[in-house]
C-alpha positions as CSV (number, residue, x, y, z in Angstrom):
1,X,-31.6,-23.3,-16.8
2,X,-33.1,-19.9,-17.1
3,X,-31.6,-16.8,-15.5
4,X,-33.6,-13.7,-15.0
5,X,-32.2,-10.5,-16.5
6,X,-32.6,-8.7,-13.2
7,X,-30.2,-11.1,-11.4
8,X,-27.4,-10.6,-13.9
9,X,-24.9,-8.1,-12.6
10,X,-23.2,-5.7,-15.0
11,X,-19.4,-5.4,-15.2
12,X,-19.7,-2.1,-13.3
13,X,-21.4,-3.8,-10.3
14,X,-19.4,-7.0,-10.4
15,X,-15.9,-5.6,-10.7
16,X,-16.3,-2.1,-9.2
17,X,-15.6,-0.5,-12.5
18,X,-15.7,3.3,-12.5
19,X,-15.7,5.3,-15.7
20,X,-13.1,8.0,-16.0
21,X,-15.8,10.7,-16.3
22,X,-14.9,13.9,-14.4
23,X,-11.4,13.0,-13.3
24,X,-8.2,14.6,-14.5
25,X,-7.2,13.3,-17.9
26,X,-3.5,14.3,-17.7
27,X,-1.0,13.0,-15.3
28,X,0.7,15.6,-13.1
29,X,4.4,14.8,-12.9
30,X,4.7,16.9,-9.7
31,X,2.1,14.7,-8.0
32,X,4.0,11.6,-9.0
33,X,7.3,12.9,-7.8
34,X,5.7,13.9,-4.4
35,X,4.3,10.4,-4.1
36,X,7.7,8.9,-4.7
37,X,9.3,11.1,-2.1
38,X,6.6,10.3,0.4
39,X,7.0,6.6,-0.3
40,X,10.8,6.8,0.2
41,X,10.3,8.7,3.5
42,X,8.0,5.9,4.7
43,X,10.4,3.2,3.6
44,X,13.3,4.8,5.4
45,X,11.2,5.1,8.6
46,X,10.2,1.4,8.4
47,X,13.7,0.4,7.7
48,X,14.9,2.3,10.7
49,X,12.3,0.7,12.9
50,X,13.2,-2.8,11.7
51,X,16.9,-2.1,12.2
52,X,16.5,-0.7,15.7
53,X,14.2,-3.7,16.6
54,X,16.7,-6.2,15.4
55,X,19.6,-4.4,17.2
56,X,17.6,-4.3,20.4
57,X,16.9,-8.1,20.2
58,X,20.6,-8.8,19.6
59,X,21.6,-6.6,22.6
60,X,19.0,-8.3,24.9
61,X,20.3,-11.7,23.7
62,X,23.9,-10.9,24.6
63,X,22.9,-9.4,27.9
64,X,21.0,-12.6,28.8
65,X,24.0,-14.7,27.7
66,X,26.4,-12.6,29.9
67,X,24.4,-13.2,33.0
């Protein structure tokens, strides 16, 4: 079984590998802290939505039972 060299994909094409090249080489702590704050803000928002949804379902259930 012969495979032509043109058909073989390199690791870059196969796995979407991108070399570091021109990107920042150092991590910025302020960026990481800002990402953590944003993530916490989103988590709080989703938790509030879930809690309010569950509460409304319970209230509707009790209203239906009381009729």
